[in-house]
C-alpha positions as CSV (number, residue, x, y, z in Angstrom):
1,M,152.8,178.1,110.9
2,Y,149.7,178.5,109.0
3,P,147.9,175.5,109.4
4,S,147.9,175.7,113.0
5,I,147.4,179.5,112.5
6,V,143.9,178.8,110.5
7,L,142.4,176.7,112.8
8,F,142.2,178.9,115.7
9,Q,142.4,182.4,114.3
10,P,141.2,182.6,110.7
11,N,141.3,186.6,111.0
12,L,144.7,186.1,111.5
13,A,145.1,183.8,108.8
14,Q,142.9,186.1,106.4
15,A,145.7,189.0,107.2
16,V,148.6,186.6,105.5
17,L,146.2,185.4,102.4
18,K,145.5,189.2,101.8
19,Y,149.5,189.7,102.1
20,R,149.8,187.5,99.1
21,V,147.1,189.3,97.3
22,Q,148.9,192.3,97.7
23,T,152.1,191.2,96.1
24,V,149.9,189.8,93.2
25,G,152.0,192.3,91.1
26,G,155.5,190.8,92.0
27,A,154.0,187.3,91.3
28,K,153.1,188.0,88.0
29,I,156.7,189.5,87.2
30,N,158.5,186.4,88.3
31,A,156.8,184.1,86.1
32,Q,157.3,186.6,83.4
33,M,160.9,186.7,84.0
34,Q,161.3,182.8,83.1
35,G,158.6,183.1,80.6
36,Y,155.7,181.7,82.0
37,K,152.0,182.9,82.4
38,G,150.3,183.9,85.2
39,L,151.4,184.0,88.9
40,K,154.6,182.5,90.2
41,F,155.1,183.2,93.9
42,P,158.8,183.9,95.5
43,W,160.6,181.3,97.1
44,E,161.5,184.3,99.5
45,S,160.0,187.3,99.4
46,A,159.2,190.6,101.1
47,V,157.1,193.8,100.7
48,T,156.7,193.4,96.4
49,G,156.4,190.0,96.1
50,T,159.2,189.7,93.5
51,E,161.9,187.2,94.2
52,V,164.7,187.9,97.3
53,C,166.2,184.8,97.5
54,P,169.7,185.1,97.4
55,E,170.9,182.3,95.8
56,D,169.1,181.5,92.0
57,I,168.5,177.9,92.0
58,Y,165.3,178.3,95.0
59,G,163.8,180.7,93.9
60,K,164.0,179.0,90.3
61,Q,163.0,175.9,90.9
62,E,161.4,175.0,94.2
63,I,158.1,176.2,92.4
64,H,156.0,174.2,95.0
65,I,155.7,177.3,96.7
66,N,152.2,178.2,94.2
67,G,150.7,175.7,95.0
68,D,151.4,175.6,99.2
69,V,149.9,179.1,98.5
70,T,147.0,177.9,97.2
71,M,146.3,175.7,99.2
72,A,146.8,178.0,102.2
73,F,143.5,179.8,100.7
74,Q,141.7,176.4,100.1
75,H,142.0,176.1,104.1
76,Y,140.6,179.0,104.8
77,F,137.6,178.9,102.6
78,Y,137.3,175.5,103.9
79,L,137.2,176.4,107.2
80,T,135.5,180.0,106.8
81,Q,133.1,179.8,103.6
82,D,134.0,183.3,103.6
83,L,133.2,183.9,99.6
84,A,134.0,187.7,100.2
85,M,137.7,186.6,100.3
86,F,137.8,185.8,96.7
87,K,135.6,188.3,95.3
88,E,136.2,191.5,97.1
89,G,139.2,190.6,98.1
90,R,140.6,189.0,95.1
91,G,141.5,185.6,96.5
92,S,140.5,184.8,93.4
93,E,143.2,186.5,91.1
94,V,145.5,184.2,93.1
95,I,144.1,181.0,92.6
96,W,143.5,181.7,89.2
97,G,146.5,183.1,88.2
98,V,148.4,180.0,89.9
99,A,146.2,177.6,87.6
100,E,147.3,179.7,85.0
101,Y,151.0,179.2,86.0
102,W,150.8,175.5,86.2
103,V,149.2,175.2,82.7
104,S,151.9,177.3,80.8
105,R,154.6,175.5,82.9
106,V,153.6,171.7,82.1
107,T,155.1,169.6,79.2
108,W,153.5,167.1,77.0
109,S,154.8,163.7,77.2
110,A,154.1,161.7,74.3
111,E,155.7,158.9,75.2
112,E,153.9,158.5,78.6
113,Q,150.9,160.1,77.9
114,C,150.6,162.5,80.7
115,Y,152.0,166.0,81.5
116,H,155.5,166.6,83.0
117,I,157.2,169.8,85.2
118,R,159.9,169.4,84.3
119,G,163.0,171.0,85.9
120,V,162.7,172.0,89.5
121,M,163.8,171.3,93.1
122,P,161.2,169.2,95.1
123,P,160.9,170.3,98.8
124,D,164.0,167.3,99.4
125,E,167.0,170.1,98.6
126,Y,169.8,167.6,97.9
127,Y,168.4,167.2,94.7
128,Y,167.7,170.2,91.8
129,S,166.6,170.1,88.2
130,V,164.6,166.6,88.5
131,D,161.6,166.1,86.4
132,N,158.0,165.5,88.0
133,S,158.9,165.5,91.9
134,V,156.1,163.9,92.9
135,Y,155.5,166.3,95.7
136,T,155.2,168.8,93.4
137,N,153.0,167.7,90.8
138,T,150.4,166.6,92.8
139,V,150.2,170.0,94.6
140,A,150.2,171.2,90.7
141,K,147.0,168.9,90.4
142,Y,145.3,170.1,93.5
143,S,145.8,173.5,93.2
144,L,144.1,173.3,89.4
145,L,141.1,171.0,91.0
146,F,140.5,174.3,93.7
147,A,140.9,176.6,91.1
148,I,138.1,174.9,89.0
149,E,136.0,174.4,92.4
150,L,136.7,178.1,92.5
151,A,135.1,179.2,89.7
152,I,132.5,177.1,89.5
153,L,131.3,178.9,93.0
154,L,131.6,182.2,91.7
155,Q,130.2,181.5,88.2
156,H,133.5,182.1,86.1
157,P,134.6,180.4,83.1
158,V,136.8,177.2,83.3
159,P,139.6,177.0,81.0
160,P,139.2,173.7,79.6
161,E,143.3,173.2,80.4
162,W,142.9,173.3,84.0
163,Q,140.9,169.9,84.1
164,E,143.1,168.6,81.2
165,V,146.3,169.1,83.3
166,A,145.0,167.9,86.6
167,E,143.4,165.1,85.2
168,K,146.6,164.1,83.2
169,I,149.8,165.4,85.4
170,K,151.7,162.7,86.0
171,I,152.1,161.5,89.9
172,P,155.3,159.1,89.2
173,F,154.5,156.0,91.6
174,D,156.6,152.7,91.8
175,P,154.2,150.2,91.4
176,E,157.2,147.3,91.9
177,A,158.3,148.3,95.0
178,N,154.7,150.0,95.8
179,Y,155.9,153.3,97.0
180,H,156.6,157.3,95.9
181,P,159.5,157.6,94.5
182,E,160.5,161.5,94.8
183,F,160.9,162.6,91.2
184,D,161.6,160.8,88.0
185,G,165.2,158.5,88.3
186,Y,165.0,159.0,92.1
187,K,167.1,156.0,93.5
188,K,165.7,153.7,95.9
189,G,167.7,154.0,98.9
190,G,168.8,157.6,98.4
191,P,169.7,159.7,100.4
192,V,167.3,162.2,101.6
193,K,167.4,165.7,103.1
194,Q,163.8,166.5,104.6
195,A,160.4,165.5,104.4
196,D,159.2,165.7,100.9
197,A,157.0,162.1,99.7
198,V,156.1,161.6,102.8
199,L,154.0,165.2,102.8
200,L,151.9,163.4,99.9
201,G,149.9,161.9,103.2
202,Y,149.7,164.6,105.0
203,P,149.1,167.7,104.4
204,L,148.6,167.0,100.7
205,G,146.1,163.7,101.8
206,L,146.6,161.9,98.0
207,P,144.5,158.7,98.6
208,M,146.6,155.6,98.6
209,S,146.3,152.6,100.5
210,P,148.2,152.2,104.1
211,E,150.5,149.6,102.5
212,V,151.6,152.5,100.5
213,R,152.0,155.0,102.9
214,R,153.8,152.4,105.2
215,N,155.8,152.1,102.9
216,D,156.9,155.7,102.1
217,L,157.3,156.4,105.7
218,E,159.4,153.3,106.2
219,L,161.9,153.8,103.3
220,Y,162.6,157.6,103.7
221,E,162.4,157.4,107.2
222,A,165.5,155.1,107.0
223,V,167.7,156.9,104.2
224,T,166.8,160.6,105.7
225,S,169.5,163.0,107.6
226,P,169.1,163.3,111.1
227,Q,170.8,167.1,110.4
228,G,168.4,168.0,108.2
229,P,165.5,170.5,108.6
230,A,163.6,170.6,112.1
231,M,160.3,170.3,110.4
232,T,160.3,166.8,109.4
233,W,160.0,164.6,111.6
234,G,156.4,166.0,113.0
235,M,155.3,165.2,109.2
236,F,156.5,162.0,110.1
237,A,155.0,161.7,113.5
238,V,151.6,162.5,112.0
239,G,152.0,160.0,109.4
240,W,152.6,157.1,111.8
241,L,149.3,158.6,114.0
242,E,147.7,158.5,110.4
243,L,148.4,154.4,110.5
244,G,147.3,153.8,114.1
245,D,151.5,153.6,115.4
246,A,151.5,156.2,118.4
247,G,154.4,154.3,119.4
248,K,156.6,155.1,116.3
249,A,154.8,158.8,116.3
250,Q,156.1,159.4,119.5
251,K,160.3,158.5,118.2
252,M,159.1,160.8,115.7
253,L,158.0,163.5,117.7
254,N,160.9,163.2,120.0
255,K,163.3,163.8,117.6
256,C,162.2,167.4,117.4
257,F,163.1,168.3,120.7
258,S,167.1,167.9,119.7
259,N,165.9,171.5,117.1
260,I,165.4,173.5,120.2
261,Q,168.3,174.8,121.7
262,G,169.1,176.7,125.4
263,P,168.8,178.6,126.6
264,F,165.9,180.2,125.4
265,Q,164.3,177.3,123.7
266,V,164.9,178.3,120.8
267,W,164.2,176.3,118.1
268,S,167.5,175.7,115.0
269,E,167.0,174.5,112.0
270,V,169.4,171.8,112.3
271,S,169.9,169.8,115.8
272,D,173.4,171.2,116.0
273,G,172.3,174.8,116.3
274,S,173.2,175.6,112.9
275,G,171.1,176.8,110.0
276,A,168.7,179.5,110.6
277,V,167.6,180.2,113.7
278,N,164.3,180.8,115.4
279,F,163.2,178.6,112.7
280,L,159.7,179.3,112.2
281,T,159.3,176.1,110.1
282,G,160.6,173.5,112.9
283,M,158.2,175.2,115.4
284,G,154.8,174.7,112.9
285,G,156.1,171.1,112.1
286,F,155.8,170.9,115.6
287,L,152.7,171.9,116.1
288,Q,150.9,170.0,112.9
289,A,152.1,166.8,115.2
290,V,150.0,168.1,117.5
291,L,147.1,169.8,116.1
292,F,146.8,167.5,113.0
293,G,148.6,164.1,114.4
294,Y,147.5,163.6,117.9
295,T,143.6,164.4,116.9
296,G,143.7,163.5,113.1
297,F,142.3,166.9,112.5
298,R,142.0,167.3,108.7
299,V,140.2,169.9,106.9
300,Q,137.8,169.0,104.1
301,K,135.7,170.4,101.6
302,S,132.4,170.2,103.3
303,C,133.7,169.1,107.0
304,L,136.4,168.7,109.5
305,T,137.0,165.1,110.1
306,F,138.9,164.3,113.2
307,A,140.6,160.4,114.2
308,P,142.4,160.5,117.6
309,L,144.7,158.3,118.9
310,L,147.1,159.3,121.8
311,P,150.1,157.5,123.3
312,D,149.8,155.2,125.9
313,D,151.2,157.5,128.5
314,I,148.8,160.5,127.9
315,R,145.3,160.4,129.5
316,E,144.1,163.0,127.8
317,L,144.1,165.9,125.5
318,H,142.7,169.5,125.6
319,V,142.6,172.0,122.1
320,S,140.5,175.2,123.0
321,G,139.7,178.1,120.4
322,V,138.8,175.5,117.4
323,A,137.4,177.6,115.1
324,Y,135.3,176.6,112.0
325,L,132.2,178.0,109.9
326,G,132.3,181.0,112.7
327,S,131.7,178.7,115.8
328,K,134.0,178.0,118.3
329,M,134.8,174.4,119.6
330,D,136.7,172.9,122.9
331,W,137.7,169.6,122.7
332,V,138.6,166.8,125.1
333,V,140.4,163.6,123.2
334,R,140.4,160.9,125.9
335,A,141.3,156.8,125.0
336,E,138.0,155.9,124.0
337,E,135.9,159.3,123.7
338,V,136.3,162.8,122.1
339,A,134.3,165.4,123.7
340,V,132.9,168.6,122.0
341,C,131.8,171.7,122.8
342,E,130.9,174.8,121.4
343,G,132.8,178.0,123.2
344,G,135.7,178.2,122.8
345,G,139.2,179.0,124.9
346,S,137.7,176.9,128.3
347,S,140.5,175.0,129.8
348,A,137.5,173.0,131.3
349,A,136.7,169.6,130.2
350,P,133.5,169.8,127.9
351,P,130.1,168.3,129.0
352,A,130.2,164.5,128.7
353,G,126.8,164.6,127.3
354,R,128.6,165.8,123.9
355,A,130.9,163.0,123.8
356,E,131.6,160.5,120.9
357,E,132.8,156.9,121.7
358,L,135.9,156.0,119.9
359,G,136.2,152.4,120.3
360,N,140.0,150.9,119.8
361,H,141.8,153.7,120.7
362,N,145.1,151.9,119.1
363,S,142.7,152.3,115.3
364,P,141.9,155.3,115.1
365,D,138.7,155.9,113.4
366,T,137.7,159.1,111.4
367,R,134.3,161.3,112.5
368,K,133.0,164.3,110.9
369,I,131.9,167.4,113.0
370,C,129.0,167.8,111.0
371,D,128.1,164.3,111.7
372,L,129.0,164.7,115.5
373,F,126.6,167.8,115.8
374,S,124.0,166.6,113.7
């Protein structure tokens, strides 16, 4: 849910981040109990921040949650440039504490000459106690890079091991099949419960060729369980929109609807109605497919980029109240242009004079919001 909240309501997003600051003590205990340094945020959290997940394996092994917490702070900063949140607001304690956890959690492989993270459960919960989850290692790398970036901004000493691990952590890749295996030893074609390696493109933004992105999507789509959690298909939709295939994206998005249960249209974790009910993760996946898929919004260090792509049967898409650097913007995406105006909250189309031509709508073209207003 958070990416959609921070895009419209950074003040509400800040409250989420303050919760993480308030639970730093619990996160420190979690790390110490597992024999590591820094902060280890819980898989399931409550008031104190200590682990409350009823099944130990999730709390011990789904450590990618740490990187997700850092990413939440990072997106907030890029959208607001609010350094006070990291100084007076103690957000830096979270970012640097997570970095310390990662450098204590890795193991050097003399054979491969890189750092490993061993014994984890990846986002795909069919597997556990695996080494080098591609998502976990990538989000750890980006956590460390943001910790370095923030330390430089705040004139804080940068421990050399942060850069060392970020540069040399293993990111699994199969050069023969030209795709990202979920972890060391993953057998191509093995069953998958939910979105995992496909998350490398979005939300992580790992650089890769269109061919590799396509291979990841096609390979994992074919083996992902139809009974998996609801958020999965929204992430596939975003991936196909990145590649300019609105038709495939729409098919993926349509799969999300089977997880909405009547008579009150409540989201369930599994399409048959079982699992968690009022499943916020599923709602969040659907929202992100719309807000970050069809608009192509991406939160970058120095700008907000966009690469809209609409299905043939959708004439235009209105997105009102996008928050960026203290301004609110209304957007109208049409087949061959996007119109933007400052203001926020208006349901009317922005003035035509502030439109940007996009060219062929079947080939998404990335633009920067800073370019549009320059």
